[in-house]
OpenMM code with the backbone's topology and positions (N, CA, C; nanometers):
from openmm import Vec3, app, unit

residues = "MET LYS TRP TRP PRO ALA ILE GLU GLY VAL PHE GLU ARG PHE THR ASN ALA VAL ALA VAL ASN PRO SER SER MET ARG ARG LEU ASN GLY VAL GLY HIS PRO THR ASP TYR PRO GLY PHE PRO TYR LYS GLU GLU TYR THR ASP ALA GLU TYR GLU ALA MET VAL ASP GLU CYS SER LYS VAL GLY GLU GLU ILE ARG ARG PRO ALA GLY ILE HIS ILE ASP GLY ILE THR PRO TRP CYS VAL THR PHE ASP ARG GLU GLU ILE LEU LYS THR GLY LEU PHE ASP GLU THR PHE TYR PRO GLY GLY GLY GLU ASP TYR ASP PHE MET ASN ARG CYS TYR HIS TYR LEU LYS ALA GLY LYS VAL THR ARG GLY ARG TRP LEU GLY THR SER LEU SER VAL ALA TRP HIS TRP TRP LEU THR THR LYS LYS THR HIS ASP ILE SER LYS ASN PHE LEU ASP ALA SER GLN ILE TYR LYS ASP LYS TRP GLY THR GLU GLU HIS PRO ASN PRO TYR PRO MET GLY ASN GLN GLY LYS LYS ILE GLU GLU LEU GLY ARG PRO GLU PHE VAL ILE LYS PRO LEU".split()
positions = [
    Vec3(7.8152, -0.5566, 7.7682),
    Vec3(7.8479, -0.4560, 7.8688),
    Vec3(7.7284, -0.4388, 7.9620),
    Vec3(7.7360, -0.4997, 8.0770),
    Vec3(7.6246, -0.4954, 8.1709),
    Vec3(7.6087, -0.3581, 8.2368),
    Vec3(7.7161, -0.2845, 8.2528),
    Vec3(7.7121, -0.1590, 8.3290),
    Vec3(7.6607, -0.0406, 8.2476),
    Vec3(7.6675, -0.0451, 8.1167),
    Vec3(7.6390, 0.0725, 8.0340),
    Vec3(7.4926, 0.1181, 8.0339),
    Vec3(7.3927, 0.0293, 8.0203),
    Vec3(7.2535, 0.0770, 8.0162),
    Vec3(7.2137, 0.1610, 8.1376),
    Vec3(7.2625, 0.1262, 8.2553),
    Vec3(7.2282, 0.2048, 8.3749),
    Vec3(7.2902, 0.3440, 8.3696),
    Vec3(7.4088, 0.3567, 8.3127),
    Vec3(7.4727, 0.4888, 8.2976),
    Vec3(7.3851, 0.5764, 8.2087),
    Vec3(7.3411, 0.5221, 8.0961),
    Vec3(7.2514, 0.5968, 8.0070),
    Vec3(7.1228, 0.6361, 8.0793),
    Vec3(7.0715, 0.5438, 8.1601),
    Vec3(6.9490, 0.5713, 8.2340),
    Vec3(6.9641, 0.6854, 8.3332),
    Vec3(7.0794, 0.6966, 8.3962),
    Vec3(7.1026, 0.8064, 8.4911),
    Vec3(7.1052, 0.9402, 8.4176),
    Vec3(7.1700, 0.9456, 8.3011),
    Vec3(7.1692, 1.0698, 8.2227),
    Vec3(7.0271, 1.1089, 8.1823),
    Vec3(6.9446, 1.0113, 8.1483),
    Vec3(6.8060, 1.0401, 8.1105),
    Vec3(6.7246, 1.0873, 8.2304),
    Vec3(6.7471, 1.0277, 8.3455),
    Vec3(6.6706, 1.0608, 8.4661),
    Vec3(6.7120, 1.1940, 8.5267),
    Vec3(6.8418, 1.2211, 8.5289),
    Vec3(6.8947, 1.3439, 8.5881),
    Vec3(6.9479, 1.4327, 8.4753),
    Vec3(6.8616, 1.5183, 8.4254),
    Vec3(6.8965, 1.5973, 8.3068),
    Vec3(7.0001, 1.7051, 8.3338),
    Vec3(7.0371, 1.7269, 8.4600),
    Vec3(7.1435, 1.8235, 8.4890),
    Vec3(7.2760, 1.7535, 8.5203),
    Vec3(7.2832, 1.6212, 8.4959),
    Vec3(7.4078, 1.5468, 8.5182),
    Vec3(7.5018, 1.5669, 8.4009),
    Vec3(7.6247, 1.6047, 8.4296),
    Vec3(7.7271, 1.6189, 8.3268),
    Vec3(7.8200, 1.4979, 8.3263),
    Vec3(7.8255, 1.4265, 8.4400),
    Vec3(7.9145, 1.3114, 8.4530),
    Vec3(7.8476, 1.2042, 8.5384),
    Vec3(7.8640, 1.0789, 8.4969),
    Vec3(7.8088, 0.9661, 8.5722),
    Vec3(7.9162, 0.8587, 8.5826),
    Vec3(7.9297, 0.8028, 8.7024),
    Vec3(8.0304, 0.7011, 8.7308),
    Vec3(7.9632, 0.5805, 8.7962),
    Vec3(8.0036, 0.4571, 8.7592),
    Vec3(7.9466, 0.3401, 8.8254),
    Vec3(8.0046, 0.3208, 8.9658),
    Vec3(7.9437, 0.2330, 9.0423),
    Vec3(7.9999, 0.1899, 9.1704),
    Vec3(8.1085, 0.0873, 9.1425),
    Vec3(8.1931, 0.0630, 9.2417),
    Vec3(8.2975, -0.0379, 9.2298),
    Vec3(8.2795, -0.1441, 9.3368),
    Vec3(8.3075, -0.2671, 9.3020),
    Vec3(8.3038, -0.3749, 9.3999),
    Vec3(8.4346, -0.3823, 9.4770),
    Vec3(8.5232, -0.2908, 9.4537),
    Vec3(8.6475, -0.2804, 9.5292),
    Vec3(8.6448, -0.1441, 9.5946),
    Vec3(8.6491, -0.1384, 9.7261),
    Vec3(8.6363, -0.0145, 9.8018),
    Vec3(8.7647, 0.0171, 9.8757),
    Vec3(8.7760, 0.1422, 9.9171),
    Vec3(8.8850, 0.1809, 10.0054),
    Vec3(8.8356, 0.1639, 10.1485),
    Vec3(8.9126, 0.0940, 10.2294),
    Vec3(8.8710, 0.0739, 10.3679),
    Vec3(8.9010, 0.1991, 10.4502),
    Vec3(8.8802, 0.1926, 10.5797),
    Vec3(8.8933, 0.3086, 10.6672),
    Vec3(9.0302, 0.3736, 10.6696),
    Vec3(9.1348, 0.3009, 10.6288),
    Vec3(9.2692, 0.3593, 10.6265),
    Vec3(9.3197, 0.3793, 10.4843),
    Vec3(9.2282, 0.3728, 10.3869),
    Vec3(9.2637, 0.4047, 10.2488),
    Vec3(9.3267, 0.2925, 10.1690),
    Vec3(9.3101, 0.1673, 10.2141),
    Vec3(9.3643, 0.0539, 10.1396),
    Vec3(9.2522, -0.0156, 10.0638),
    Vec3(9.2772, -0.0521, 9.9367),
    Vec3(9.1733, -0.1204, 9.8599),
    Vec3(9.1380, -0.2556, 9.9200),
    Vec3(9.0089, -0.2874, 9.9199),
    Vec3(8.9609, -0.4157, 9.9701),
    Vec3(8.8371, -0.4572, 9.8910),
    Vec3(8.8209, -0.5869, 9.8698),
    Vec3(8.7060, -0.6375, 9.7955),
    Vec3(8.5838, -0.6451, 9.8851),
    Vec3(8.4670, -0.6291, 9.8250),
    Vec3(8.3430, -0.6583, 9.8964),
    Vec3(8.3440, -0.8070, 9.9301),
    Vec3(8.3080, -0.8448, 10.0519),
    Vec3(8.3002, -0.9876, 10.0838),
    Vec3(8.2017, -1.0574, 9.9914),
    Vec3(8.2434, -1.1701, 9.9351),
    Vec3(8.1564, -1.2483, 9.8483),
    Vec3(8.1568, -1.2052, 9.7030),
    Vec3(8.2347, -1.1025, 9.6688),
    Vec3(8.2372, -1.0545, 9.5305),
    Vec3(8.3812, -1.0390, 9.4809),
    Vec3(8.4532, -1.1491, 9.4650),
    Vec3(8.5912, -1.1387, 9.4159),
    Vec3(8.5935, -1.1000, 9.2676),
    Vec3(8.7070, -1.0466, 9.2243),
    Vec3(8.7217, -1.0069, 9.0841),
    Vec3(8.7177, -1.1293, 8.9932),
    Vec3(8.6460, -1.1154, 8.8805),
    Vec3(8.6439, -1.2144, 8.7727),
    Vec3(8.6378, -1.1380, 8.6415),
    Vec3(8.6825, -1.2014, 8.5356),
    Vec3(8.6740, -1.1384, 8.4027),
    Vec3(8.5295, -1.1216, 8.3579),
    Vec3(8.4447, -1.2178, 8.3882),
    Vec3(8.3043, -1.2153, 8.3476),
    Vec3(8.2166, -1.2535, 8.4657),
    Vec3(8.1004, -1.1899, 8.4761),
    Vec3(8.0018, -1.2235, 8.5781),
    Vec3(7.8734, -1.2670, 8.5096),
    Vec3(7.8037, -1.3618, 8.5706),
    Vec3(7.6727, -1.4006, 8.5175),
    Vec3(7.5756, -1.2854, 8.5440),
    Vec3(7.4603, -1.2898, 8.4783),
    Vec3(7.3588, -1.1869, 8.5034),
    Vec3(7.3172, -1.1861, 8.6498),
    Vec3(7.3016, -1.3047, 8.7091),
    Vec3(7.2612, -1.3140, 8.8502),
    Vec3(7.3691, -1.2549, 8.9417),
    Vec3(7.4968, -1.2816, 8.9126),
    Vec3(7.6059, -1.2252, 8.9935),
    Vec3(7.6088, -1.0730, 8.9815),
    Vec3(7.5895, -1.0246, 8.8599),
    Vec3(7.5900, -0.8798, 8.8389),
    Vec3(7.4754, -0.8137, 8.9149),
    Vec3(7.3563, -0.8712, 8.9071),
    Vec3(7.2414, -0.8169, 8.9797),
    Vec3(7.2658, -0.8179, 9.1304),
    Vec3(7.3320, -0.9221, 9.1811),
    Vec3(7.3652, -0.9280, 9.3242),
    Vec3(7.4624, -0.8161, 9.3612),
    Vec3(7.5562, -0.7834, 9.2725),
    Vec3(7.6498, -0.6737, 9.2988),
    Vec3(7.5771, -0.5393, 9.3002),
    Vec3(7.4844, -0.5203, 9.2059),
    Vec3(7.4060, -0.3963, 9.2033),
    Vec3(7.3228, -0.3850, 9.3313),
    Vec3(7.2623, -0.4956, 9.3733),
    Vec3(7.1857, -0.4950, 9.4991),
    Vec3(7.2761, -0.4575, 9.6167),
    Vec3(7.3957, -0.5136, 9.6220),
    Vec3(7.4889, -0.4840, 9.7315),
    Vec3(7.5253, -0.3362, 9.7335),
    Vec3(7.5482, -0.2778, 9.6171),
    Vec3(7.5822, -0.1353, 9.6093),
    Vec3(7.4616, -0.0454, 9.6358),
    Vec3(7.3404, -0.1004, 9.6247),
    Vec3(7.2177, -0.0227, 9.6445),
    Vec3(7.1611, -0.0365, 9.7853),
    Vec3(7.2402, -0.0924, 9.8771),
    Vec3(7.1922, -0.1124, 10.0142),
    Vec3(7.2151, 0.0101, 10.1012),
    Vec3(7.1170, 0.0372, 10.1846),
    Vec3(7.1306, 0.1320, 10.2938),
    Vec3(7.0906, 0.0517, 10.4171),
    Vec3(7.1893, 0.0157, 10.4983),
    Vec3(7.1629, -0.0800, 10.6055),
    Vec3(7.1324, -0.2135, 10.5417),
    Vec3(7.0183, -0.2688, 10.5727),
    Vec3(6.9760, -0.3949, 10.5110),
    Vec3(6.8749, -0.3735, 10.3988),
    Vec3(6.8295, -0.2488, 10.3822),
    Vec3(6.7294, -0.2177, 10.2792),
    Vec3(6.7972, -0.2003, 10.1439),
    Vec3(6.7459, -0.2707, 10.0432),
    Vec3(6.7974, -0.2560, 9.9068),
    Vec3(6.7099, -0.1547, 9.8344),
    Vec3(6.7705, -0.0460, 9.7906),
    Vec3(6.6953, 0.0627, 9.7255),
    Vec3(6.6975, 0.0456, 9.5742),
    Vec3(6.6140, -0.0453, 9.5279),
    Vec3(6.5974, -0.0649, 9.3861),
    Vec3(6.4496, -0.0548, 9.3559),
    Vec3(6.4036, -0.0095, 9.2423),
    Vec3(6.4838, 0.0216, 9.1257),
    Vec3(6.5451, 0.1607, 9.1262),
    Vec3(6.5123, 0.2444, 9.2243),
    Vec3(6.5617, 0.3821, 9.2236),
    Vec3(6.7132, 0.3895, 9.2355),
    Vec3(6.7731, 0.3046, 9.3175),
    Vec3(6.9169, 0.3080, 9.3363),
    Vec3(6.9602, 0.4205, 9.4283),
    Vec3(7.0889, 0.4338, 9.4451),
    Vec3(7.1482, 0.5398, 9.5257),
    Vec3(7.2363, 0.6224, 9.4331),
    Vec3(7.2229, 0.7530, 9.4420),
    Vec3(7.3037, 0.8430, 9.3588),
    Vec3(7.3792, 0.9381, 9.4497),
    Vec3(7.5076, 0.9504, 9.4258),
    Vec3(7.5960, 1.0279, 9.5113),
    Vec3(7.6480, 1.1482, 9.4339),
    Vec3(7.6286, 1.2662, 9.4904),
    Vec3(7.6835, 1.3873, 9.4293),
    Vec3(7.8295, 1.3998, 9.4687),
    Vec3(7.9133, 1.4212, 9.3703),
    Vec3(8.0560, 1.4307, 9.3950),
    Vec3(8.1155, 1.2921, 9.3891),
    Vec3(8.1982, 1.2665, 9.2909),
    Vec3(8.2470, 1.1308, 9.2673),
    Vec3(8.3972, 1.1296, 9.2463),
    Vec3(8.4536, 1.0116, 9.2601),
    Vec3(8.5908, 0.9869, 9.2180),
    Vec3(8.5805, 0.9358, 9.0747),
    Vec3(8.6234, 1.0142, 8.9771),
    Vec3(8.5978, 0.9796, 8.8372),
    Vec3(8.6979, 0.8791, 8.7792),
    Vec3(8.6799, 0.7527, 8.8113),
    Vec3(8.7694, 0.6497, 8.7587),
    Vec3(8.7129, 0.5812, 8.6350),
    Vec3(8.5849, 0.5865, 8.6122),
    Vec3(8.5226, 0.5279, 8.4932),
    Vec3(8.4076, 0.6199, 8.4523),
    Vec3(8.4364, 0.7471, 8.4508),
    Vec3(8.3326, 0.8477, 8.4325),
    Vec3(8.2935, 0.8615, 8.2856),
    Vec3(8.1639, 0.8843, 8.2652),
    Vec3(8.1092, 0.9108, 8.1328),
    Vec3(8.0540, 1.0526, 8.1360),
    Vec3(8.0883, 1.1312, 8.0346),
    Vec3(8.0496, 1.2724, 8.0312),
    Vec3(7.9470, 1.3006, 7.9228),
    Vec3(7.8707, 1.4079, 7.9430),
    Vec3(7.7923, 1.4684, 7.8363),
    Vec3(7.8923, 1.5540, 7.7580),
    Vec3(7.9257, 1.5132, 7.6371),
    Vec3(8.0357, 1.5732, 7.5610),
    Vec3(8.0177, 1.7234, 7.5384),
    Vec3(7.9008, 1.7654, 7.4933),
    Vec3(7.8803, 1.9070, 7.4623),
    Vec3(7.8998, 1.9948, 7.5855),
    Vec3(7.8454, 1.9513, 7.6989),
    Vec3(7.8561, 2.0318, 7.8207),
    Vec3(7.9981, 2.0325, 7.8762),
    Vec3(8.0664, 1.9207, 7.8681),
    Vec3(8.2003, 1.9136, 7.9240),
    Vec3(8.2972, 2.0013, 7.8440),
    Vec3(8.2754, 2.0136, 7.7162),
    Vec3(8.3620, 2.0997, 7.6353),
    Vec3(8.3418, 2.2472, 7.6691),
    Vec3(8.2231, 2.2835, 7.7176),
    Vec3(8.1992, 2.4213, 7.7610),
    Vec3(8.2743, 2.4526, 7.8908),
    Vec3(8.2888, 2.3510, 7.9757),
    Vec3(8.3524, 2.3696, 8.1057),
    Vec3(8.5033, 2.3586, 8.0963),
    Vec3(8.5517, 2.2801, 8.0029),
    Vec3(8.6953, 2.2559, 7.9910),
    Vec3(8.7294, 2.1199, 8.0488),
    Vec3(8.8491, 2.0724, 8.0197),
    Vec3(8.8905, 1.9392, 8.0610),
    Vec3(8.9631, 1.9434, 8.1955),
    Vec3(9.0144, 1.8296, 8.2394),
    Vec3(9.0860, 1.8232, 8.3663),
    Vec3(9.2081, 1.9138, 8.3648),
    Vec3(9.2375, 1.9746, 8.4785),
    Vec3(9.3549, 2.0589, 8.4950),
    Vec3(9.4757, 1.9683, 8.5169),
    Vec3(9.5689, 1.9672, 8.4221),
    Vec3(9.6835, 1.8775, 8.4283),
    Vec3(9.7837, 1.9158, 8.5367),
    Vec3(9.7655, 2.0310, 8.5999),
    Vec3(9.8516, 2.0696, 8.7111),
    Vec3(9.8455, 1.9654, 8.8217),
    Vec3(9.7332, 1.8955, 8.8323),
    Vec3(9.7134, 1.7976, 8.9384),
    Vec3(9.7708, 1.6597, 8.9059),
    Vec3(9.8290, 1.6419, 8.7862),
    Vec3(9.8829, 1.5116, 8.7478),
    Vec3(9.9811, 1.4623, 8.8537),
    Vec3(9.9776, 1.3349, 8.8864),
    Vec3(9.9090, 1.2199, 8.8290),
    Vec3(9.7763, 1.1883, 8.8948),
    Vec3(9.7239, 1.2768, 8.9721),
    Vec3(9.5948, 1.2529, 9.0341),
    Vec3(9.5945, 1.3022, 9.1776),
    Vec3(9.4800, 1.3449, 9.2195),
    Vec3(9.4643, 1.3976, 9.3539),
    Vec3(9.4286, 1.5445, 9.3451),
    Vec3(9.3006, 1.5733, 9.3391),
    Vec3(9.2542, 1.7112, 9.3359),
    Vec3(9.1921, 1.7521, 9.2039),
    Vec3(9.2295, 1.6852, 9.0946),
    Vec3(9.1741, 1.7234, 8.9646),
    Vec3(9.0242, 1.7028, 8.9593),
    Vec3(8.9746, 1.6019, 9.0314),
    Vec3(8.8311, 1.5760, 9.0315),
    Vec3(8.7566, 1.6848, 9.1083),
    Vec3(8.8073, 1.7246, 9.2244),
    Vec3(8.7427, 1.8315, 9.3014),
    Vec3(8.7474, 1.9638, 9.2251),
    Vec3(8.8602, 1.9915, 9.1633),
    Vec3(8.8734, 2.1127, 9.0826),
    Vec3(8.7700, 2.1132, 8.9707),
    Vec3(8.7580, 2.0009, 8.9014),
    Vec3(8.6651, 1.9908, 8.7896),
    Vec3(8.5210, 2.0042, 8.8364),
    Vec3(8.4884, 1.9405, 8.9497),
    Vec3(8.3518, 1.9511, 9.0028),
    Vec3(8.3207, 2.0952, 9.0423),
    Vec3(8.4185, 2.1649, 9.0978),
    Vec3(8.3983, 2.3063, 9.1300),
    Vec3(8.3659, 2.3865, 9.0054),
    Vec3(8.4435, 2.3659, 8.9002),
    Vec3(8.4166, 2.4395, 8.7766),
    Vec3(8.2769, 2.4090, 8.7245),
    Vec3(8.2399, 2.2821, 8.7221),
    Vec3(8.1053, 2.2449, 8.6747),
    Vec3(7.9977, 2.3093, 8.7603),
    Vec3(8.0158, 2.3033, 8.8916),
    Vec3(7.9172, 2.3621, 8.9834),
    Vec3(7.9034, 2.5121, 8.9588),
    Vec3(8.0148, 2.5831, 8.9496),
    Vec3(8.0098, 2.7282, 8.9305),
    Vec3(7.9561, 2.7658, 8.7928),
    Vec3(7.9913, 2.6899, 8.6908),
    Vec3(7.9378, 2.7172, 8.5574),
    Vec3(7.7874, 2.6930, 8.5542),
    Vec3(7.7403, 2.5884, 8.6220),
    Vec3(7.5970, 2.5608, 8.6285),
    Vec3(7.5266, 2.6736, 8.7029),
    Vec3(7.5818, 2.7126, 8.8165),
    Vec3(7.5228, 2.8196, 8.8979),
    Vec3(7.5179, 2.9520, 8.8207),
    Vec3(7.6195, 2.9774, 8.7383),
    Vec3(7.6258, 3.1009, 8.6602),
    Vec3(7.5433, 3.0938, 8.5312),
    Vec3(7.4851, 2.9773, 8.5009),
    Vec3(7.4036, 2.9633, 8.3810),
    Vec3(7.4829, 2.9439, 8.2525),
    Vec3(7.6124, 2.9132, 8.2646),
    Vec3(7.6953, 2.8934, 8.1446),
    Vec3(7.6790, 2.7540, 8.0855),
    Vec3(7.6301, 2.6594, 8.1658),
    Vec3(7.6032, 2.5230, 8.1197),
    Vec3(7.4684, 2.4797, 8.1751),
    Vec3(7.4091, 2.3780, 8.1132),
    Vec3(7.2819, 2.3257, 8.1630),
    Vec3(7.2998, 2.1980, 8.2439),
    Vec3(7.4190, 2.1407, 8.2381),
    Vec3(7.4511, 2.0198, 8.3138),
    Vec3(7.5777, 2.0460, 8.3945),
    Vec3(7.5720, 2.0224, 8.5245),
    Vec3(7.6901, 2.0437, 8.6071),
    Vec3(7.7018, 1.9456, 8.7218),
    Vec3(7.6088, 1.8539, 8.7303),
    Vec3(7.6050, 1.7603, 8.8432),
    Vec3(7.6878, 1.6350, 8.8128),
    Vec3(7.7736, 1.5958, 8.9069),
    Vec3(7.8555, 1.4742, 8.8965),
    Vec3(7.7929, 1.3673, 8.9831),
    Vec3(7.7514, 1.2567, 8.9235),
    Vec3(7.6798, 1.1535, 8.9975),
    Vec3(7.7505, 1.0183, 8.9927),
    Vec3(7.7582, 0.9550, 9.1079),
    Vec3(7.7929, 0.8145, 9.1163),
    Vec3(7.6620, 0.7401, 9.1323),
    Vec3(7.6494, 0.6244, 9.0705),
    Vec3(7.5245, 0.5492, 9.0783),
    Vec3(7.5488, 0.4065, 9.1250),
    Vec3(7.4573, 0.3564, 9.2059),
    Vec3(7.4646, 0.2174, 9.2506),
    Vec3(7.4031, 0.1225, 9.1482),
    Vec3(7.3391, 0.1767, 9.0464),
    Vec3(7.2700, 0.0930, 8.9490),
    Vec3(7.3623, 0.0386, 8.8406),
    Vec3(7.4857, 0.0846, 8.8395),
    Vec3(7.5865, 0.0372, 8.7460),
    Vec3(7.7098, -0.0001, 8.8274),
    Vec3(7.7667, -0.1163, 8.7983),
    Vec3(7.8815, -0.1644, 8.8751),
    Vec3(7.9936, -0.2044, 8.7805),
    Vec3(8.1138, -0.1619, 8.8128),
    Vec3(8.2344, -0.2017, 8.7404),
    Vec3(8.3420, -0.2284, 8.8459),
    Vec3(8.4611, -0.2595, 8.8038),
    Vec3(8.5688, -0.2932, 8.8966),
    Vec3(8.6773, -0.1874, 8.8861),
    Vec3(8.7136, -0.1275, 8.9973),
    Vec3(8.8202, -0.0279, 9.0011),
    Vec3(8.9280, -0.0763, 9.0965),
    Vec3(9.0514, -0.0760, 9.0513),
    Vec3(9.1605, -0.1309, 9.1324),
    Vec3(9.2135, -0.0328, 9.2353),
    Vec3(9.1814, 0.0939, 9.2268),
    Vec3(9.2218, 0.1959, 9.3238),
    Vec3(9.3733, 0.2065, 9.3423),
    Vec3(9.4242, 0.3259, 9.3248),
    Vec3(9.5628, 0.3633, 9.3552),
    Vec3(9.6677, 0.2959, 9.2676),
    Vec3(9.6274, 0.2295, 9.1600),
    Vec3(9.7237, 0.1596, 9.0757),
    Vec3(9.8245, 0.2558, 9.0143),
    Vec3(9.7789, 0.3705, 8.9646),
    Vec3(9.8706, 0.4675, 8.9048),
    Vec3(9.9722, 0.5144, 9.0079),
    Vec3(9.9245, 0.5483, 9.1246),
    Vec3(10.0142, 0.5988, 9.2287),
    Vec3(10.1130, 0.4923, 9.2763),
    Vec3(10.0741, 0.3661, 9.2689),
    Vec3(10.1628, 0.2589, 9.3131),
    Vec3(10.2641, 0.2181, 9.2068),
    Vec3(10.2331, 0.2419, 9.0797),
    Vec3(10.3182, 0.1907, 8.9720),
    Vec3(10.4016, 0.2975, 8.9030),
    Vec3(10.3924, 0.4211, 8.9448),
    Vec3(10.4707, 0.5279, 8.8836),
    Vec3(10.5591, 0.5947, 8.9885),
    Vec3(10.6687, 0.6492, 8.9422),
    Vec3(10.7534, 0.7285, 9.0306),
    Vec3(10.6885, 0.8656, 9.0400),
    Vec3(10.6223, 0.8895, 9.1506),
    Vec3(10.5414, 1.0100, 9.1644),
    Vec3(10.6061, 1.1052, 9.2631),
    Vec3(10.6339, 1.2264, 9.2166),
    Vec3(10.6932, 1.3250, 9.3070),
    Vec3(10.5858, 1.4008, 9.3833),
    Vec3(10.4680, 1.4114, 9.3249),
    Vec3(10.3593, 1.4805, 9.3931),
    Vec3(10.2849, 1.3840, 9.4835),
    Vec3(10.2275, 1.4370, 9.5880),
    Vec3(10.1436, 1.3553, 9.6742),
    Vec3(10.0152, 1.4314, 9.7039),
    Vec3(9.9322, 1.3756, 9.7896),
    Vec3(9.8037, 1.4385, 9.8182),
    Vec3(9.8201, 1.5737, 9.8867),
    Vec3(9.9262, 1.5908, 9.9657),
    Vec3(9.9493, 1.7213, 10.0294),
    Vec3(9.9818, 1.8271, 9.9254),
    Vec3(10.0628, 1.7899, 9.8255),
    Vec3(10.0920, 1.8826, 9.7158),
    Vec3(9.9636, 1.9203, 9.6421),
    Vec3(9.8809, 1.8206, 9.6129),
    Vec3(9.7554, 1.8454, 9.5412),
    Vec3(9.6640, 1.9347, 9.6241),
    Vec3(9.6631, 1.9135, 9.7542),
    Vec3(9.5811, 1.9960, 9.8425),
    Vec3(9.6242, 2.1424, 9.8350),
    Vec3(9.7531, 2.1665, 9.8293),
    Vec3(9.8031, 2.3038, 9.8211),
    Vec3(9.7689, 2.3670, 9.6861),
    Vec3(9.7825, 2.2908, 9.5797),
    Vec3(9.7457, 2.3409, 9.4465),
    Vec3(9.5983, 2.3793, 9.4456),
    Vec3(9.5149, 2.2925, 9.5053),
    Vec3(9.3709, 2.3186, 9.5117),
    Vec3(9.3417, 2.4457, 9.5905),
    Vec3(9.4057, 2.4624, 9.7061),
    Vec3(9.3843, 2.5819, 9.7886),
    Vec3(9.4302, 2.7075, 9.7151),
    Vec3(9.5429, 2.6980, 9.6452),
    Vec3(9.5928, 2.8138, 9.5694),
    Vec3(9.4942, 2.8549, 9.4612),
    Vec3(9.4281, 2.7580, 9.4012),
    Vec3(9.3358, 2.7871, 9.2925),
    Vec3(9.1997, 2.8336, 9.3412),
    Vec3(9.1482, 2.7702, 9.4480),
    Vec3(9.0111, 2.7937, 9.4895),
    Vec3(8.9947, 2.8701, 9.6192),
    Vec3(9.0998, 2.8940, 9.6930),
    Vec3(9.0870, 2.9683, 9.8176),
    Vec3(9.1195, 2.8814, 9.9375),
    Vec3(9.0869, 2.9311, 10.0542),
    Vec3(9.1218, 2.8626, 10.1782),
    Vec3(9.0160, 2.7629, 10.2177),
    Vec3(9.0356, 2.7016, 10.3345),
    Vec3(8.9383, 2.6052, 10.3850),
    Vec3(8.8029, 2.6701, 10.4114),
    Vec3(8.7979, 2.8024, 10.4195),
    Vec3(8.6697, 2.8706, 10.4392),
    Vec3(8.5824, 2.8615, 10.3142),
    Vec3(8.6410, 2.8202, 10.2042),
    Vec3(8.5687, 2.8065, 10.0785),
    Vec3(8.5874, 2.6646, 10.0280),
    Vec3(8.5225, 2.5676, 10.0918),
    Vec3(8.5475, 2.4264, 10.0625),
    Vec3(8.4846, 2.3790, 9.9329),
    Vec3(8.5213, 2.2575, 9.8995),
    Vec3(8.4645, 2.1882, 9.7856),
    Vec3(8.3115, 2.1877, 9.7975),
    Vec3(8.2378, 2.2137, 9.6891),
    Vec3(8.0917, 2.2153, 9.6975),
    Vec3(8.0294, 2.0765, 9.7124),
    Vec3(8.1096, 1.9721, 9.7041),
    Vec3(8.0590, 1.8364, 9.7190),
    Vec3(8.1202, 1.7733, 9.8440),
    Vec3(8.0724, 1.8114, 9.9635),
    Vec3(8.1309, 1.7564, 10.0853),
    Vec3(8.1000, 1.6076, 10.1000),
    Vec3(8.1853, 1.5375, 10.1724),
    Vec3(8.1608, 1.3957, 10.1987),
    Vec3(8.0327, 1.3835, 10.2825),
    Vec3(7.9701, 1.2698, 10.2764),
    Vec3(7.8535, 1.2455, 10.3588),
    Vec3(7.7218, 1.2864, 10.2956),
    Vec3(7.7201, 1.3129, 10.1641),
    Vec3(7.5956, 1.3532, 10.1007),
    Vec3(7.5320, 1.2381, 10.0237),
    Vec3(7.5740, 1.1160, 10.0516),
    Vec3(7.5253, 1.0016, 9.9772),
    Vec3(7.3736, 0.9946, 9.9782),
    Vec3(7.3175, 0.9860, 9.8592),
    Vec3(7.1743, 0.9679, 9.8448),
    Vec3(7.0923, 1.0951, 9.8556),
    Vec3(7.1538, 1.2081, 9.8846),
    Vec3(7.0778, 1.3321, 9.8987),
    Vec3(7.0574, 1.3983, 9.7629),
    Vec3(6.9510, 1.4738, 9.7534),
    Vec3(6.9280, 1.5526, 9.6336),
    Vec3(7.0220, 1.6727, 9.6349),
    Vec3(7.0522, 1.7230, 9.5187),
    Vec3(7.1461, 1.8348, 9.5102),
    Vec3(7.0942, 1.9562, 9.5874),
    Vec3(6.9612, 1.9725, 9.5928),
    Vec3(6.9026, 2.0859, 9.6643),
    Vec3(6.9203, 2.0723, 9.8160),
    Vec3(6.9442, 1.9519, 9.8649),
    Vec3(6.9533, 1.9273, 10.0083),
    Vec3(7.0951, 1.9406, 10.0628),
    Vec3(7.1918, 1.9706, 9.9791),
    Vec3(7.3309, 1.9669, 10.0232),
    Vec3(7.3704, 2.0863, 10.1091),
    Vec3(7.2967, 2.1967, 10.1042),
    Vec3(7.3288, 2.3123, 10.1868),
    Vec3(7.4676, 2.3660, 10.1607),
    Vec3(7.5004, 2.3865, 10.0339),
    Vec3(7.6339, 2.4352, 10.0006),
    Vec3(7.6552, 2.5775, 10.0477),
    Vec3(7.7771, 2.6094, 10.0920),
    Vec3(7.8084, 2.7476, 10.1261),
    Vec3(7.8302, 2.8301, 9.9999),
    Vec3(7.8312, 2.9599, 10.0143),
    Vec3(7.8676, 3.0456, 9.9017),
    Vec3(8.0196, 3.0391, 9.8863),
    Vec3(8.0689, 3.0458, 9.7667),
    Vec3(8.2105, 3.0318, 9.7420),
    Vec3(8.2697, 3.1571, 9.6805),
    Vec3(8.3979, 3.1742, 9.7016),
    Vec3(8.4733, 3.2752, 9.6285),
    Vec3(8.5035, 3.2131, 9.4933),
    Vec3(8.4576, 3.2780, 9.3881),
    Vec3(8.4798, 3.2258, 9.2537),
    Vec3(8.5924, 3.3062, 9.1912),
    Vec3(8.7024, 3.2377, 9.1650),
    Vec3(8.8138, 3.3017, 9.0964),
    Vec3(8.7882, 3.2928, 8.9468),
    Vec3(8.8490, 3.3817, 8.8680),
    Vec3(8.8308, 3.3730, 8.7232),
    Vec3(8.8713, 3.2360, 8.6722),
    Vec3(8.7886, 3.1785, 8.5873),
    Vec3(8.8171, 3.0449, 8.5348),
    Vec3(8.8701, 3.0511, 8.3933),
] * unit.nanometer
topology = app.Topology()
chain = topology.addChain("A")
for resn in residues:
    res = topology.addResidue(resn, chain)
    for name in ("N", "CA", "C"):
        topology.addAtom(name, app.Element.getBySymbol(name[0]), res)
């Protein structure tokens, strides 16, 4: 398992991380369709050199490769997420109201953030890391199941639970590589959890 040691390393480095997710060599393009990184097609097994090249590709900012530090993103899509078990049990598991997906991750990150802020847990940060790479097929569940809910439904469930757009998700897009202290989060209305 080439991806696992880096996940462990992120938990050791960021002691307030409750969840860590690897990068994927399959990304969503500008219109939300899955696409492969050029030069990195899916295979069952990768050589060590191929894997290192994928980690380098995920660790790029422009043409600069940020290794060994890597890039860490606050707020993740939890498709291969690893949790700190003790802390996650204090926060609770995913809200099944959002099944089959769409909003459960933002809801969960909100709970972790608010529990961390309130001092109820010692780990509340959700991190994606460029130092670990796996393959995610994106949208497979939504494409292969008869789904009555959609993202608009999930958005409404989220708003009903957490408030209006004036109280947004604490992990806004565009924070790639920033420290948690640099995110400039707004104050939120915290409903009873």
